MIVEXKE-454586 format. One record per residue (C-alpha): residue in three letters; residue number from 1; x, y, z. Coordinates in nm, 4 decimals. Example, Ala and Ser with C-alpha at 12.3 -4.5 7.8 and 13.67 -1.06 7.14 Angstrom:
BEGIN
  residu  num         u         v         w
     ala    1    1.2300   -0.4500    0.7800
     ser    2    1.3670   -0.1060    0.7140
END
This chain:
BEGIN
  residu  num         u         v         w
     met    1    9.4272   12.5342    5.4684
     his    2    9.2070   12.8425    5.5073
     arg    3    9.2774   13.0735    5.7999
     arg    4    8.9135   13.0256    5.9141
     asn    5    8.9632   12.6467    5.9287
     leu    6    9.2818   12.6896    6.1318
     ile    7    9.0971   12.9075    6.3837
     ser    8    8.8168   12.6486    6.4047
     leu    9    9.0677   12.3702    6.4734
     ala   10    9.2359   12.5821    6.7416
     val   11    8.9004   12.6476    6.9105
     leu   12    8.8152   12.2763    6.8895
     ala   13    9.1532   12.1790    7.0360
     ala   14    9.1059   12.4261    7.3210
     ala   15    8.7600   12.2873    7.3914
     phe   16    8.9017   11.9354    7.4215
     ala   17    9.1978   12.0518    7.6286
     ala   18    8.9927   12.2463    7.8829
     pro   19    8.8491   11.9502    8.0788
     ala   20    9.1895   11.7814    8.0871
     phe   21    9.3476   12.0996    8.2201
     ser   22    9.0818   12.1468    8.4875
     gln   23    9.1177   11.7818    8.5929
     ser   24    9.4954   11.8238    8.6323
     lys   25    9.4521   12.0924    8.8998
     asp   26    9.5149   11.9944    9.2593
     ile   27    9.2203   11.8792    9.4707
     lys   28    9.2312   12.0930    9.7830
     ile   29    9.0966   11.9620   10.1133
     ala   30    9.0774   12.1679   10.4329
     val   31    9.0939   11.9876   10.7675
     ile   32    8.9619   12.2126   11.0444
     ala   33    9.0114   12.0827   11.3986
     ser   34    9.0639   12.1971   11.7589
     lys   35    9.4436   12.1614   11.7570
     thr   36    9.4566   12.3747   12.0733
     gly   37    9.2187   12.3686   12.3711
     pro   38    9.0539   12.0860   12.5733
     leu   39    8.9927   11.8711   12.2607
     glu   40    9.3514   11.8975   12.1330
     ala   41    9.4201   11.5225   12.1689
     tyr   42    9.1094   11.4375   11.9633
     ala   43    9.2039   11.6823   11.6868
     lys   44    9.5591   11.5542   11.6549
     gln   45    9.4343   11.1957   11.6238
     thr   46    9.1838   11.2987   11.3556
     ile   47    9.4566   11.4685   11.1511
     val   48    9.6949   11.1716   11.1830
     gly   49    9.4155   10.9329   11.0831
     phe   50    9.3073   11.1467   10.7880
     asn   51    9.6611   11.1698   10.6480
     met   52    9.7166   10.7985   10.7008
     gly   53    9.3824   10.7187   10.5378
     leu   54    9.4569   10.9288   10.2292
     asp   55    9.7933   10.7575   10.1908
     tyr   56    9.6321   10.4124   10.2235
     ala   57    9.3343   10.4853    9.9961
     thr   58    9.5544   10.6285    9.7176
     gly   59    9.8168   10.3529    9.7405
     gly   60   10.0760   10.6040    9.8616
     thr   61   10.0401   10.8340    9.5580
     met   62    9.8217   11.1052    9.7201
     met   63    9.6545   11.1328    9.3783
     val   64    9.3104   11.0521    9.2389
     ala   65    9.2366   11.0508    8.8643
     gly   66    9.5689   11.2224    8.7954
     arg   67    9.4966   11.5037    9.0405
     lys   68    9.7128   11.5641    9.3464
     leu   69    9.5436   11.5811    9.6885
     val   70    9.6603   11.8862    9.8826
     leu   71    9.5763   11.9235   10.2525
     ile   72    9.5343   12.2546   10.4314
     glu   73    9.5172   12.2279   10.8136
     lys   74    9.3467   12.4917   11.0267
     asp   75    9.3079   12.5271   11.4058
     asp   76    8.9623   12.6412   11.5221
     gln   77    9.0793   12.6426   11.8900
     gly   78    8.7422   12.4918   11.9877
     lys   79    8.5753   12.8311   11.9241
     pro   80    8.2605   12.8449   11.7067
     asp   81    8.3325   13.1947   11.5671
     val   82    8.6878   13.0937   11.4725
     gly   83    8.5679   12.7726   11.3041
     lys   84    8.3067   12.9656   11.1074
     ser   85    8.5580   13.2214   10.9744
     leu   86    8.8192   12.9544   10.8955
     leu   87    8.5713   12.7543   10.6895
     ala   88    8.4647   13.0659   10.4977
     ala   89    8.8310   13.1459   10.4293
     ala   90    8.8971   12.7870   10.3180
     tyr   91    8.6145   12.8004   10.0637
     ala   92    8.6628   13.1636    9.9485
     asp   93    9.0396   13.2215    9.9693
     asp   94    9.2004   12.8765    9.9589
     lys   95    8.9419   12.7543    9.7047
     val   96    8.9181   12.4136    9.8724
     asp   97    8.6966   12.1527    9.7082
     ile   98    8.5966   11.9762   10.0318
     ala   99    8.6320   12.0602   10.4018
     val  100    8.6623   11.8031   10.6810
     gly  101    8.6025   11.8629   11.0540
     pro  102    8.5557   11.9956   11.3115
     thr  103    8.6243   11.8343   11.6487
     ala  104    8.3615   12.0064   11.8650
     ser  105    7.9847   12.0037   11.8101
     pro  106    7.9333   12.3759   11.8896
     val  107    8.1951   12.4615   11.6261
     ala  108    8.0293   12.2291   11.3723
     leu  109    7.6897   12.3916   11.4277
     ala  110    7.8437   12.7346   11.3573
     met  111    8.0017   12.5995   11.0373
     leu  112    7.6948   12.4359   10.8804
     pro  113    7.5464   12.7566   10.7318
     val  114    7.8857   12.8447   10.5798
     ala  115    7.8866   12.5220   10.3769
     glu  116    7.5366   12.6066   10.2566
     glu  117    7.6346   12.9642   10.1691
     tyr  118    7.9354   12.8545    9.9616
     lys  119    7.7580   12.5435    9.8253
     lys  120    8.0543   12.3232    9.9170
     ile  121    8.0700   11.9933   10.1059
     leu  122    8.1591   11.9823   10.4739
     leu  123    8.2359   11.6266   10.5837
     val  124    8.1816   11.6317   10.9606
     glu  125    8.4341   11.4296   11.1604
     pro  126    8.4190   11.3753   11.4567
     ala  127    8.1609   11.6221   11.6034
     val  128    7.8732   11.4139   11.7432
     ala  129    7.5622   11.6247   11.8210
     asp  130    7.2438   11.4894   11.6600
     ser  131    7.1437   11.8384   11.5459
     ile  132    7.4355   11.8449   11.2959
     thr  133    7.2530   11.5907   11.0787
     gly  134    6.9220   11.6833   11.2420
     asp  135    6.7333   12.0118   11.2585
     lys  136    7.0427   12.2229   11.1726
     trp  137    7.1398   12.0081   10.8716
     asn  138    7.1639   12.1101   10.5065
     lys  139    7.2341   11.9066   10.1924
     tyr  140    7.6059   11.9994   10.1841
     ile  141    7.6688   11.8217   10.5161
     phe  142    7.7895   11.4602   10.5338
     arg  143    7.9162   11.2905   10.8498
     thr  144    8.1475   10.9912   10.8937
     gly  145    8.1556   11.0448   11.2730
     arg  146    7.8868   10.8728   11.4768
     asn  147    7.5970   11.0814   11.6072
     ser  148    7.4473   11.1047   11.9571
     ser  149    7.1657   10.8663   11.8655
     gln  150    7.4127   10.5985   11.7555
     asp  151    7.5974   10.6364   12.0864
     ala  152    7.2694   10.6244   12.2804
     ala  153    7.1195   10.3315   12.0898
     ala  154    7.4359   10.1274   12.1368
     asn  155    7.4721   10.2098   12.5065
     ala  156    7.1046   10.1295   12.5654
     val  157    7.1898    9.7722   12.4653
     ala  158    7.4199    9.7513   12.7684
     leu  159    7.2281    9.9673   13.0185
     asp  160    6.8539    9.9622   12.9488
     gln  161    6.7286    9.6931   13.1874
     pro  162    6.4240    9.6976   13.4193
     gly  163    6.5194    9.8115   13.7712
     asn  164    6.8265   10.0093   13.6575
     val  165    6.8395   10.3674   13.7865
     ile  166    7.0582   10.6190   13.6037
     ala  167    7.2009   10.9665   13.6623
     thr  168    7.3746   11.1268   13.3652
     leu  169    7.6910   11.3373   13.3668
     ala  170    7.7645   11.5248   13.0439
     asn  171    7.9228   11.8362   12.8963
     asp  172    7.7129   12.1507   12.9100
     asn  173    7.7141   12.1989   12.5324
     ala  174    7.5511   12.0605   12.2160
     phe  175    7.7474   11.7348   12.2415
     gly  176    7.6457   11.6667   12.6013
     arg  177    7.2852   11.7817   12.5830
     asp  178    7.2111   11.6109   12.2497
     gly  179    7.3654   11.2940   12.3939
     val  180    7.1426   11.2921   12.7024
     lys  181    6.8359   11.3790   12.4912
     ala  182    6.9107   11.0811   12.2653
     ser  183    6.9659   10.8543   12.5687
     lys  184    6.6225   10.9468   12.7022
     asp  185    6.4732   10.8514   12.3645
     phe  186    6.6388   10.5074   12.3654
     ile  187    6.6175   10.4112   12.7334
     lys  188    6.2755   10.2507   12.7726
     lys  189    6.3048   10.0129   13.0724
     ala  190    6.5537   10.1827   13.3045
     lys  191    6.4808   10.5132   13.4798
     ile  192    6.6824   10.8377   13.4483
     val  193    6.6511   11.0290   13.7775
     his  194    6.9020   11.3133   13.7352
     glu  195    7.0902   11.5052   13.4643
     glu  196    7.4156   11.6822   13.5538
     tyr  197    7.5853   11.9167   13.3046
     leu  198    7.9339   12.0627   13.3555
     pro  199    8.1460   12.2776   13.1214
     val  200    8.4198   12.1350   12.8969
     gly  201    8.7496   12.1941   13.0767
     thr  202    8.6000   12.1417   13.4251
     thr  203    8.8821   12.0585   13.6670
     asp  204    8.6858   11.9999   13.9889
     phe  205    8.4031   11.7474   13.9556
     thr  206    8.3324   11.7280   14.3308
     ala  207    8.0108   11.9333   14.3497
     gly  208    7.8561   11.7786   14.0376
     leu  209    7.9315   11.4247   14.1530
     gln  210    7.7940   11.5008   14.5009
     arg  211    7.4636   11.6098   14.3446
     ile  212    7.4542   11.2817   14.1514
     val  213    7.5320   11.0744   14.4621
     asp  214    7.2573   11.2529   14.6580
     lys  215    7.0041   11.1624   14.3864
     leu  216    7.1143   10.8004   14.3494
     lys  217    7.2255   10.6719   14.6879
     asp  218    6.8789   10.5942   14.8312
     gln  219    6.7285   10.4610   14.5084
     pro  220    6.6269   10.0931   14.4899
     gly  221    6.7627    9.8754   14.2085
     lys  222    7.0983    9.8868   14.0285
     lys  223    7.2388   10.2398   14.0265
     tyr  224    7.4567   10.3889   13.7524
     ile  225    7.6339   10.7119   13.6655
     ser  226    7.6159   10.7257   13.2860
     val  227    7.8955   10.9540   13.1622
     gly  228    7.9063   11.1182   12.8185
     trp  229    8.2198   11.3323   12.8378
     ser  230    8.4343   11.5069   12.5800
     gly  231    8.7705   11.6713   12.6416
     ala  232    9.0354   11.6957   12.9107
     pro  233    9.0294   11.6656   13.2034
     ala  234    8.7843   11.3735   13.2174
     pro  235    8.5853   11.2798   13.5318
     phe  236    8.6726   10.9092   13.5444
     ala  237    8.9696   10.9290   13.7825
     lys  238    8.7637   11.1339   14.0300
     ile  239    8.4738   10.8864   14.0070
     ala  240    8.7194   10.6037   14.0781
     asp  241    8.8653   10.7914   14.3791
     leu  242    8.5185   10.8246   14.5343
     asp  243    8.4809   10.4429   14.5431
     leu  244    8.1068   10.4809   14.4821
     lys  245    8.0350   10.1132   14.4236
     lys  246    8.1693   10.0152   14.7649
     arg  247    8.0121   10.3110   14.9480
     tyr  248    7.6720   10.3389   14.7789
     gly  249    7.6401   10.0567   14.5247
     ile  250    7.6720   10.3121   14.2424
     glu  251    7.8452   10.1840   13.9272
     leu  252    7.9978   10.3670   13.6312
     ala  253    7.8512   10.3243   13.2830
     thr  254    8.0096   10.4950   12.9862
     gly  255    8.1070   10.4524   12.6248
     gly  256    8.4548   10.4405   12.4813
     asn  257    8.7092   10.7182   12.4937
     ile  258    9.0687   10.7909   12.4019
     leu  259    9.3237   10.5591   12.5606
     pro  260    9.4574   10.8113   12.8180
     ala  261    9.1013   10.8589   12.9531
     met  262    9.0548   10.4802   12.9638
     val  263    9.3455   10.4385   13.2075
     ala  264    9.0883   10.5111   13.4820
     tyr  265    8.8674   10.2290   13.3418
     lys  266    9.1137    9.9840   13.5011
     gln  267    8.9449   10.0659   13.8290
     phe  268    8.6085    9.9473   13.6915
     pro  269    8.6652    9.5822   13.5897
     gly  270    8.3526    9.4265   13.4411
     met  271    8.2038    9.7646   13.3458
     glu  272    7.9877    9.7356   13.0341
     gly  273    7.9045    9.9924   12.7711
     ala  274    7.9205   10.0496   12.3980
     leu  275    8.1908   10.2221   12.2003
     tyr  276    8.2640   10.3585   11.8565
     tyr  277    8.6132   10.2108   11.8123
     tyr  278    8.8936   10.0285   11.9894
     phe  279    9.1888    9.9121   11.7840
     gly  280    9.1711    9.5510   11.9030
     ile  281    8.8041    9.4939   11.8139
     pro  282    8.7298    9.5224   11.4384
     lys  283    8.8652    9.2402   11.2214
     asn  284    8.9078    9.3644   10.8636
     pro  285    9.1926    9.4499   10.6230
     val  286    9.1547    9.8282   10.6573
     asn  287    9.1830    9.8168   11.0367
     glu  288    9.4786    9.5800   11.0156
     ala  289    9.6530    9.8208   10.7766
     met  290    9.5860   10.1236   10.9977
     val  291    9.6993    9.9486   11.3169
     ser  292   10.0160    9.8237   11.1481
     arg  293   10.1030   10.1650   10.9995
     his  294   10.0327   10.3427   11.3275
     tyr  295   10.2584   10.1053   11.5259
     gln  296   10.5338   10.1529   11.2655
     gln  297   10.5092   10.5321   11.2771
     phe  298   10.4332   10.5978   11.6456
     lys  299   10.5236   10.2717   11.8297
     ala  300   10.1696   10.2788   11.9748
     pro  301    9.8209   10.1708   11.8669
     pro  302    9.5799   10.4041   11.6837
     asp  303    9.3189   10.5629   11.9060
     phe  304    8.9489   10.6473   11.9016
     phe  305    8.9667   10.9495   11.6697
     thr  306    9.2465   10.8131   11.4501
     ala  307    8.9890   10.5683   11.3155
     gly  308    8.7499   10.8560   11.2493
     gly  309    9.0035   11.0554   11.0503
     phe  310    9.0958   10.7442   10.8534
     ser  311    8.7256   10.6752   10.7804
     ala  312    8.6749   11.0324   10.6565
     ala  313    8.9716   10.9935   10.4201
     met  314    8.8312   10.6650   10.2884
     ala  315    8.4980   10.8384   10.2194
     val  316    8.6643   11.1289   10.0368
     val  317    8.8835   10.9082    9.8161
     thr  318    8.6012   10.6617    9.7435
     ala  319    8.3814   10.9516    9.6263
     leu  320    8.6567   11.1121    9.4165
     lys  321    8.7375   10.7790    9.2483
     lys  322    8.3699   10.7313    9.1643
     thr  323    8.3511   11.0802    9.0089
     asn  324    8.6859   11.0266    8.8329
     gly  325    8.8258   11.3322    9.0083
     asp  326    8.5269   11.5568    8.9358
     thr  327    8.4954   11.7877    9.2392
     ser  328    8.1789   11.9723    9.1371
     thr  329    7.9572   11.9808    9.4458
     asn  330    7.6400   11.8479    9.2829
     lys  331    7.8298   11.5525    9.1353
     leu  332    7.9850   11.4751    9.4742
     ile  333    7.6482   11.4943    9.6552
     glu  334    7.4854   11.2707    9.3961
     thr  335    7.7738   11.0218    9.4304
     met  336    7.7948   11.0246    9.8119
     glu  337    7.4234   10.9880    9.8890
     gly  338    7.3771   10.6182    9.9653
     met  339    7.7487   10.5512    9.9051
     ser  340    7.9165   10.2667   10.0946
     phe  341    8.2875   10.2751   10.1726
     asp  342    8.5380   10.0647   10.3673
     thr  343    8.6748   10.1925   10.6995
     pro  344    8.8690   10.0543   10.9985
     lys  345    8.5252    9.9746   11.1461
     gly  346    8.4128    9.7837   10.8391
     lys  347    8.1633    9.9131   10.5851
     met  348    7.9870   10.2464   10.6409
     thr  349    7.7053   10.3879   10.4264
     phe  350    7.5905   10.7496   10.3989
     arg  351    7.2164   10.7464   10.4575
     lys  352    7.0507   10.9297   10.1669
     glu  353    6.8017   11.1208   10.3837
     asp  354    7.0496   11.2973   10.6153
     his  355    7.3996   11.1931   10.4976
     gln  356    7.4764   11.0313   10.8346
     ala  357    7.7180   10.7381   10.8059
     met  358    7.5409   10.4256   10.9287
     gln  359    7.7967   10.2106   11.1087
     ser  360    7.8533    9.9358   11.3639
     met  361    7.9070   10.0011   11.7332
     tyr  362    8.0600    9.7614   11.9867
     his  363    7.9155    9.6341   12.3165
     phe  364    8.2150    9.5858   12.5477
     lys  365    8.3116    9.4682   12.8953
     ile  366    8.6227    9.6071   13.0664
     lys  367    8.9029    9.3625   13.1407
     val  368    9.2142    9.4475   13.3412
     asp  369    9.5238    9.3309   13.1532
     pro  370    9.8664    9.4140   13.3030
     ala  371   10.0069    9.4425   12.9489
     phe  372    9.8034    9.7610   12.8914
     ala  373    9.7968   10.0898   13.0845
     trp  374    9.4233   10.1251   13.0222
     gly  375    9.1165    9.9119   13.0948
     val  376    9.0792    9.6878   12.7903
     pro  377    8.7309    9.6852   12.6295
     glu  378    8.6652    9.3237   12.5331
     leu  379    8.4010    9.2694   12.2665
     val  380    8.0705    9.1318   12.3913
     arg  381    7.9151    9.1706   12.0468
     glu  382    7.9084    9.3934   11.7409
     ile  383    7.5903    9.6010   11.7176
     lys  384    7.5139    9.6255   11.3453
     pro  385    7.3683    9.9401   11.1851
     glu  386    7.0417    9.7644   11.1051
     glu  387    6.9906    9.6799   11.4749
     met  388    6.9844   10.0479   11.5734
     ala  389    6.6693   10.2383   11.4807
     ile  390    6.8467   10.5718   11.4327
     pro  391    6.5822   10.8404   11.3753
     ile  392    6.5990   11.0821   11.0849
     arg  393    6.5860   11.4193   11.2574
     asn  394    6.6471   11.6634   10.9738
     lys  395    6.4030   11.9166   10.8323
     arg  396    6.4129   11.7938   10.4710
END
């Protein structure tokens, strides 16, 4: 055979080998979360759920299309500047294919432009602020976590009745303020008479709650403190100590939370609201698998943000299976827009217009059960995605 033909065959062989070689490389995923700071409990649950979800979705192999999934964990400490630099380092230095996180909305908002700069996907879980998939959004951002509007629309089902009077208590940050803004959009029949914002990490809620009581106590109708709170400590124990229902006829209204925060819910039997997840509510094979695995590993049920981490993992693996392990950003975006995937909450779908995962929420009523340390949210009814008119708030 001529030397020229041998060279041609070698070039041809190399051309065929190249895609196989590139496909055999590890798929790197960064998980950036607030592993220290007031949101530490949330971050740890997210990481546990994400690892558990990857294991479940890959059948225990931690591989997709012959490529190994490698996780890199980073702690943003709840600080926007730290989160921003960690994401840049993950894309530039670690060469990750996808990033997942963060825990806090202010950190997420700082990270969004970094994803756009590096043209890499950031799958937001569990940061909630509407602006993440709203006016600060870009096409590289997807979110499995619920947004403020989903929280507000679901809670309006339980709270928005004629004659109800509401004062809000929320974090003084993007999460809290976006949440109250969304509530005002969805509450049509009830009346919001006061907004109280306090910093994450507040330890003394006395003054803020006194301002709320002063605004509510002389109002006619049914009176509620509607709490949208993130992080430790939470205000629920203090609200319970004040015995506001007995003294002023003021009731608590809030969504779900992590189980330690819901211990105080035991003092509010019959309280109604809407939540994102509670392990005893969804009935589907994915939730059953997660609950079973979590009990085996930790001798305790999975919590609020465990489900979120698990859902994010299901989204990542579903997308990678559909692309046959192709991690090019444009291919992933094309695949994930409009993509449905199974989660512990049932099916979620990334809305094409803003990449927000459309998902069910759950209207609950608190029951006191001596078998549990926390107030148990019993399902009143599932609120389906199509029942919630979640606005598209992005600038596209």
